[in-house]
KOLDREN-401085 format. One record per residue (C-alpha): z, y, x; residue number from 1. Coordinates in steps of 0.05 Angstrom, whole numbers, plus 5000, padded with zeros to 4 digits. Each point is the difference from the previous one (the first is absolute). Last residue first. Layout:
# KOLDREN-401085
+------+------+------+-----+
!   c3 !   c2 !   c1 ! seq !
+------+------+------+-----+
!    Z !    Y !    X ! NUM !
...
+------+------+------+-----+
END
This chain:
# KOLDREN-401085
+------+------+------+-----+
!   c3 !   c2 !   c1 ! seq !
+------+------+------+-----+
! 5338 ! 1116 ! 3742 ! 297 !
! 4936 ! 5031 ! 5028 ! 296 !
! 4958 ! 5020 ! 4935 ! 295 !
! 4941 ! 4962 ! 4965 ! 294 !
! 5033 ! 4931 ! 4975 ! 293 !
! 5067 ! 5019 ! 4987 ! 292 !
! 4975 ! 5065 ! 4972 ! 291 !
! 4956 ! 4966 ! 4949 ! 290 !
! 5063 ! 4961 ! 4972 ! 289 !
! 5043 ! 5060 ! 4999 ! 288 !
! 4947 ! 5035 ! 4962 ! 287 !
! 4987 ! 4944 ! 4947 ! 286 !
! 5074 ! 4990 ! 4985 ! 285 !
! 5009 ! 5077 ! 4993 ! 284 !
! 4944 ! 5003 ! 4948 ! 283 !
! 5031 ! 4938 ! 4963 ! 282 !
! 5068 ! 5041 ! 5004 ! 281 !
! 4975 ! 5061 ! 4974 ! 280 !
! 4962 ! 4957 ! 4940 ! 279 !
! 5063 ! 4963 ! 4986 ! 278 !
! 5040 ! 5068 ! 4989 ! 277 !
! 5073 ! 5022 ! 5005 ! 276 !
! 4981 ! 5065 ! 5029 ! 275 !
! 5032 ! 5011 ! 5065 ! 274 !
! 4946 ! 5048 ! 5028 ! 273 !
! 4963 ! 4967 ! 5059 ! 272 !
! 4996 ! 5008 ! 5072 ! 271 !
! 4957 ! 4959 ! 5046 ! 270 !
! 5017 ! 5010 ! 5078 ! 269 !
! 4956 ! 5006 ! 5058 ! 268 !
! 5013 ! 4997 ! 5079 ! 267 !
! 4952 ! 5037 ! 5040 ! 266 !
! 4984 ! 4964 ! 5062 ! 265 !
! 4961 ! 5043 ! 5059 ! 264 !
! 4968 ! 4958 ! 5048 ! 263 !
! 4999 ! 5007 ! 5072 ! 262 !
! 4977 ! 4943 ! 5036 ! 261 !
! 4929 ! 5023 ! 5017 ! 260 !
! 4992 ! 5079 ! 5010 ! 259 !
! 4940 ! 5028 ! 4969 ! 258 !
! 4984 ! 4936 ! 4960 ! 257 !
! 4926 ! 4984 ! 4998 ! 256 !
! 4951 ! 5007 ! 4946 ! 255 !
! 4932 ! 4965 ! 4992 ! 254 !
! 5029 ! 4945 ! 5054 ! 253 !
! 4991 ! 4938 ! 4958 ! 252 !
! 5077 ! 4992 ! 5001 ! 251 !
! 5014 ! 5068 ! 4985 ! 250 !
! 4954 ! 4997 ! 4938 ! 249 !
! 5031 ! 4933 ! 4980 ! 248 !
! 5069 ! 5041 ! 5001 ! 247 !
! 4979 ! 5057 ! 4967 ! 246 !
! 5028 ! 4995 ! 4929 ! 245 !
! 5055 ! 4951 ! 5017 ! 244 !
! 5028 ! 5049 ! 5057 ! 243 !
! 5007 ! 5060 ! 4947 ! 242 !
! 4963 ! 5056 ! 5036 ! 241 !
! 5038 ! 5058 ! 5042 ! 240 !
! 4935 ! 5047 ! 5019 ! 239 !
! 4950 ! 5020 ! 5050 ! 238 !
! 4948 ! 5046 ! 4986 ! 237 !
! 4925 ! 5007 ! 4975 ! 236 !
! 4972 ! 4953 ! 5047 ! 235 !
! 4958 ! 4962 ! 4939 ! 234 !
! 5043 ! 4937 ! 5004 ! 233 !
! 5063 ! 5047 ! 4990 ! 232 !
! 4968 ! 5035 ! 4943 ! 231 !
! 4983 ! 4936 ! 4965 ! 230 !
! 5075 ! 4972 ! 5012 ! 229 !
! 5033 ! 5063 ! 4973 ! 228 !
! 4949 ! 5005 ! 4945 ! 227 !
! 5031 ! 4931 ! 4975 ! 226 !
! 5069 ! 5034 ! 5000 ! 225 !
! 4979 ! 5059 ! 4963 ! 224 !
! 5025 ! 5075 ! 4999 ! 223 !
! 4967 ! 5025 ! 5061 ! 222 !
! 5025 ! 5059 ! 5040 ! 221 !
! 4972 ! 5006 ! 5067 ! 220 !
! 5055 ! 5019 ! 5047 ! 219 !
! 5014 ! 5031 ! 5071 ! 218 !
! 5067 ! 4977 ! 5025 ! 217 !
! 5052 ! 5048 ! 5022 ! 216 !
! 5046 ! 4952 ! 5039 ! 215 !
! 5068 ! 4982 ! 4982 ! 214 !
! 5042 ! 4960 ! 5057 ! 213 !
! 5017 ! 4942 ! 5028 ! 212 !
! 4927 ! 4990 ! 5017 ! 211 !
! 4993 ! 4928 ! 4968 ! 210 !
! 5055 ! 5006 ! 4945 ! 209 !
! 4984 ! 5070 ! 4985 ! 208 !
! 4923 ! 4979 ! 5002 ! 207 !
! 5016 ! 4950 ! 4948 ! 206 !
! 5039 ! 5042 ! 4955 ! 205 !
! 4947 ! 5059 ! 5000 ! 204 !
! 4945 ! 4950 ! 4981 ! 203 !
! 5044 ! 4967 ! 4939 ! 202 !
! 5018 ! 5069 ! 4976 ! 201 !
! 4956 ! 5001 ! 4941 ! 200 !
! 5029 ! 5059 ! 4949 ! 199 !
! 4945 ! 5048 ! 5022 ! 198 !
! 4946 ! 4950 ! 4972 ! 197 !
! 4974 ! 4932 ! 5025 ! 196 !
! 4989 ! 5022 ! 5074 ! 195 !
! 4948 ! 4982 ! 5046 ! 194 !
! 5003 ! 5016 ! 5076 ! 193 !
! 4959 ! 5044 ! 5047 ! 192 !
! 5014 ! 4991 ! 5072 ! 191 !
! 5017 ! 5071 ! 5037 ! 190 !
! 5072 ! 4996 ! 4996 ! 189 !
! 5002 ! 4922 ! 5007 ! 188 !
! 4972 ! 5004 ! 5069 ! 187 !
! 5063 ! 5049 ! 5029 ! 186 !
! 5050 ! 4956 ! 4962 ! 185 !
! 4973 ! 4935 ! 5029 ! 184 !
! 4953 ! 4948 ! 4985 ! 183 !
! 4960 ! 4976 ! 5063 ! 182 !
! 4956 ! 5029 ! 5057 ! 181 !
! 4934 ! 4997 ! 4958 ! 180 !
! 5036 ! 5020 ! 4928 ! 179 !
! 4953 ! 5043 ! 4969 ! 178 !
! 4931 ! 4977 ! 5011 ! 177 !
! 5013 ! 4928 ! 5016 ! 176 !
! 5052 ! 4997 ! 4944 ! 175 !
! 4943 ! 5026 ! 4954 ! 174 !
! 4949 ! 4957 ! 5021 ! 173 !
! 5049 ! 4937 ! 4988 ! 172 !
! 5009 ! 5022 ! 4933 ! 171 !
! 5072 ! 5019 ! 4981 ! 170 !
! 5067 ! 4964 ! 4991 ! 169 !
! 5075 ! 5015 ! 4994 ! 168 !
! 5032 ! 4934 ! 4967 ! 167 !
! 5036 ! 4995 ! 4940 ! 166 !
! 5041 ! 4949 ! 4968 ! 165 !
! 5031 ! 5001 ! 4930 ! 164 !
! 5065 ! 4975 ! 5000 ! 163 !
! 5040 ! 4953 ! 4947 ! 162 !
! 5016 ! 5009 ! 4924 ! 161 !
! 5071 ! 5019 ! 4993 ! 160 !
! 5037 ! 5004 ! 4930 ! 159 !
! 5013 ! 5063 ! 4972 ! 158 !
! 5035 ! 5017 ! 4930 ! 157 !
! 4999 ! 5061 ! 4962 ! 156 !
! 5033 ! 5041 ! 4953 ! 155 !
! 5008 ! 5060 ! 5054 ! 154 !
! 4952 ! 4987 ! 5059 ! 153 !
! 5012 ! 4941 ! 5043 ! 152 !
! 5014 ! 5009 ! 5072 ! 151 !
! 4952 ! 4960 ! 5046 ! 150 !
! 4943 ! 5054 ! 4996 ! 149 !
! 4929 ! 4976 ! 5025 ! 148 !
! 4979 ! 4992 ! 4929 ! 147 !
! 4964 ! 4955 ! 4954 ! 146 !
! 5018 ! 5028 ! 4933 ! 145 !
! 5022 ! 4977 ! 4931 ! 144 !
! 5010 ! 5036 ! 4931 ! 143 !
! 4957 ! 5064 ! 5017 ! 142 !
! 5005 ! 5075 ! 4977 ! 141 !
! 5074 ! 5003 ! 4995 ! 140 !
! 5004 ! 5054 ! 5052 ! 139 !
! 5045 ! 4957 ! 5046 ! 138 !
! 4947 ! 4938 ! 4995 ! 137 !
! 4945 ! 5047 ! 5023 ! 136 !
! 5052 ! 5023 ! 5051 ! 135 !
! 5003 ! 4931 ! 5028 ! 134 !
! 4919 ! 5004 ! 5012 ! 133 !
! 5011 ! 5057 ! 5055 ! 132 !
! 5012 ! 4958 ! 5061 ! 131 !
! 4947 ! 4950 ! 4983 ! 130 !
! 4952 ! 5054 ! 4993 ! 129 !
! 4970 ! 5009 ! 4932 ! 128 !
! 4956 ! 4959 ! 4948 ! 127 !
! 5009 ! 4996 ! 4928 ! 126 !
! 4986 ! 4936 ! 4964 ! 125 !
! 5007 ! 4995 ! 4920 ! 124 !
! 4992 ! 4928 ! 4983 ! 123 !
! 4982 ! 4982 ! 4927 ! 122 !
! 5045 ! 4941 ! 4983 ! 121 !
! 5001 ! 4934 ! 4954 ! 120 !
! 5003 ! 4952 ! 5068 ! 119 !
! 4958 ! 4952 ! 5031 ! 118 !
! 4943 ! 5041 ! 5027 ! 117 !
! 5053 ! 5058 ! 5012 ! 116 !
! 5044 ! 4952 ! 5047 ! 115 !
! 4946 ! 4977 ! 5045 ! 114 !
! 4962 ! 5066 ! 5003 ! 113 !
! 5065 ! 5039 ! 5024 ! 112 !
! 5018 ! 4937 ! 5046 ! 111 !
! 4937 ! 4999 ! 5026 ! 110 !
! 4994 ! 5069 ! 5012 ! 109 !
! 5065 ! 5012 ! 5042 ! 108 !
! 4980 ! 4964 ! 5067 ! 107 !
! 4944 ! 5044 ! 5024 ! 106 !
! 4965 ! 5064 ! 4971 ! 105 !
! 5062 ! 5014 ! 4959 ! 104 !
! 5048 ! 4990 ! 5058 ! 103 !
! 4961 ! 5051 ! 5041 ! 102 !
! 4993 ! 5049 ! 4935 ! 101 !
! 5081 ! 5004 ! 4991 ! 100 !
! 5021 ! 4972 ! 4932 !  99 !
! 5023 ! 5033 ! 4932 !  98 !
! 5006 ! 4967 ! 4934 !  97 !
! 4990 ! 5016 ! 4928 !  96 !
! 5008 ! 4937 ! 4953 !  95 !
! 4961 ! 5011 ! 4933 !  94 !
! 5014 ! 4942 ! 4948 !  93 !
! 4937 ! 4972 ! 4968 !  92 !
! 5012 ! 4984 ! 4920 !  91 !
! 4963 ! 4941 ! 4974 !  90 !
! 4979 ! 5010 ! 4927 !  89 !
! 5037 ! 4987 ! 4933 !  88 !
! 5065 ! 5022 ! 5031 !  87 !
! 5059 ! 4961 ! 5025 !  86 !
! 5064 ! 5012 ! 4957 !  85 !
! 5003 ! 4936 ! 4966 !  84 !
! 4996 ! 4967 ! 5069 !  83 !
! 5075 ! 5018 ! 5016 !  82 !
! 5011 ! 4974 ! 5070 !  81 !
! 4936 ! 5012 ! 5031 !  80 !
! 4984 ! 5066 ! 4954 !  79 !
! 5074 ! 5020 ! 5027 !  78 !
! 4985 ! 5005 ! 5076 !  77 !
! 4930 ! 5033 ! 4986 !  76 !
! 5039 ! 5051 ! 4962 !  75 !
! 5043 ! 5008 ! 5061 !  74 !
! 4943 ! 5011 ! 5045 !  73 !
! 4970 ! 5058 ! 4954 !  72 !
! 5070 ! 5034 ! 4999 !  71 !
! 4999 ! 4998 ! 5074 !  70 !
! 4929 ! 5036 ! 5001 !  69 !
! 5027 ! 5052 ! 4949 !  68 !
! 5061 ! 5016 ! 5047 !  67 !
! 4958 ! 5013 ! 5054 !  66 !
! 4953 ! 5044 ! 4961 !  65 !
! 5065 ! 5032 ! 4979 !  64 !
! 5023 ! 5010 ! 5069 !  63 !
! 4926 ! 5028 ! 5017 !  62 !
! 5002 ! 5052 ! 4947 !  61 !
! 5068 ! 5027 ! 5024 !  60 !
! 4971 ! 5014 ! 5070 !  59 !
! 4937 ! 5030 ! 4963 !  58 !
! 4940 ! 4948 ! 4982 !  57 !
! 4930 ! 5017 ! 5023 !  56 !
! 4946 ! 5016 ! 4950 !  55 !
! 4933 ! 4990 ! 5042 !  54 !
! 4968 ! 5045 ! 4993 !  53 !
! 5048 ! 5046 ! 4972 !  52 !
! 5066 ! 5005 ! 4958 !  51 !
! 5064 ! 4988 ! 5037 !  50 !
! 5035 ! 4947 ! 4953 !  49 !
! 5071 ! 4995 ! 4986 !  48 !
! 5025 ! 5073 ! 4989 !  47 !
! 5074 ! 5006 ! 4979 !  46 !
! 5055 ! 4994 ! 4946 !  45 !
! 5003 ! 4926 ! 4996 !  44 !
! 4988 ! 4997 ! 4923 !  43 !
! 4948 ! 5065 ! 5005 !  42 !
! 4962 ! 4966 ! 5052 !  41 !
! 5001 ! 4932 ! 4957 !  40 !
! 4973 ! 5041 ! 4935 !  39 !
! 4943 ! 5028 ! 5049 !  38 !
! 4984 ! 4939 ! 5028 !  37 !
! 4987 ! 4971 ! 4928 !  36 !
! 4964 ! 5062 ! 4976 !  35 !
! 4952 ! 4992 ! 5059 !  34 !
! 4986 ! 4926 ! 4989 !  33 !
! 4987 ! 5014 ! 4927 !  32 !
! 4952 ! 5058 ! 5018 !  31 !
! 4962 ! 4956 ! 5047 !  30 !
! 4990 ! 4953 ! 4939 !  29 !
! 5024 ! 4927 ! 4995 !  28 !
! 4982 ! 4935 ! 5027 !  27 !
! 5048 ! 5000 ! 5055 !  26 !
! 4950 ! 4986 ! 5058 !  25 !
! 4952 ! 5051 ! 4963 !  24 !
! 5056 ! 5049 ! 4996 !  23 !
! 5019 ! 4990 ! 5068 !  22 !
! 4927 ! 5014 ! 5022 !  21 !
! 5001 ! 5069 ! 4964 !  20 !
! 5065 ! 5015 ! 5020 !  19 !
! 4984 ! 4993 ! 5076 !  18 !
! 5020 ! 4971 ! 5066 !  17 !
! 4998 ! 4929 ! 4970 !  16 !
! 5070 ! 4980 ! 5030 !  15 !
! 5028 ! 5060 ! 4989 !  14 !
! 4971 ! 5011 ! 4929 !  13 !
! 5020 ! 4927 ! 4985 !  12 !
! 5074 ! 5008 ! 5020 !  11 !
! 5005 ! 5064 ! 4958 !  10 !
! 4977 ! 4959 ! 4943 !   9 !
! 5047 ! 4944 ! 5013 !   8 !
! 5058 ! 5049 ! 4999 !   7 !
! 4974 ! 5033 ! 4930 !   6 !
! 4994 ! 4930 ! 4969 !   5 !
! 5070 ! 4986 ! 5029 !   4 !
! 5034 ! 5058 ! 4966 !   3 !
! 5062 ! 5007 ! 5051 !   2 !
! 5072 ! 4990 ! 4970 !   1 !
+------+------+------+-----+
END
């Protein structure tokens, strides 16, 4: 059997990033936290934390942290049914989720804030490309994720959310400079584009559909959704923008579509761990409601 004080000490170290901050959170000494984790590592027969700045979990440690999150959720359910188990002070449950940056900047944040304001939770939000957030579920790092992957991760359920529509757009001056004769493979090869990071393939996907082949695009790397808009307005490059974020700018002529009538729709899904938890179900209801308002159905 697992020693749960040691398990929760591990989760605190991973969440806080250091033994000292975890000790303050748990109201014990750093040496007590270290001893608990050492005992847990001896029990499971392997390292659970990579000491550093910040401390990071090993694969086994990540799995145990997910288990700790699920135990906290189950404890919350029991307190609702057995009030005698309720602690003297309110306890907030950590709920780790993963989401892509564009969703977080548009439709997802109202769902997150609305749920967090009404629920005894502390949301732990990780940001990654929509094609990779499912990996966070598979690794045990999160309990739920917005993802472009329809196939559910092991131990998870999946629900369709709708599609986030993107348009290729840039400033009028940028279009006049780089696309005076129109947008094609020849002009795209010299026009700087904006990508979130090396995982971001939206620009390549749109170009492939437009040109019928891959094109080597010159790219600025800029890991911020709102930064794409600011950089686009300044003429730094063209990018795939969520339509809901730039619709008014396009209407006012501050941004223009490179090829009107060629949107890229990215279907999104909500995957969550199959944990019998009213908190997770409450988060799911909030996410589904926000998706109905903010995504193409």
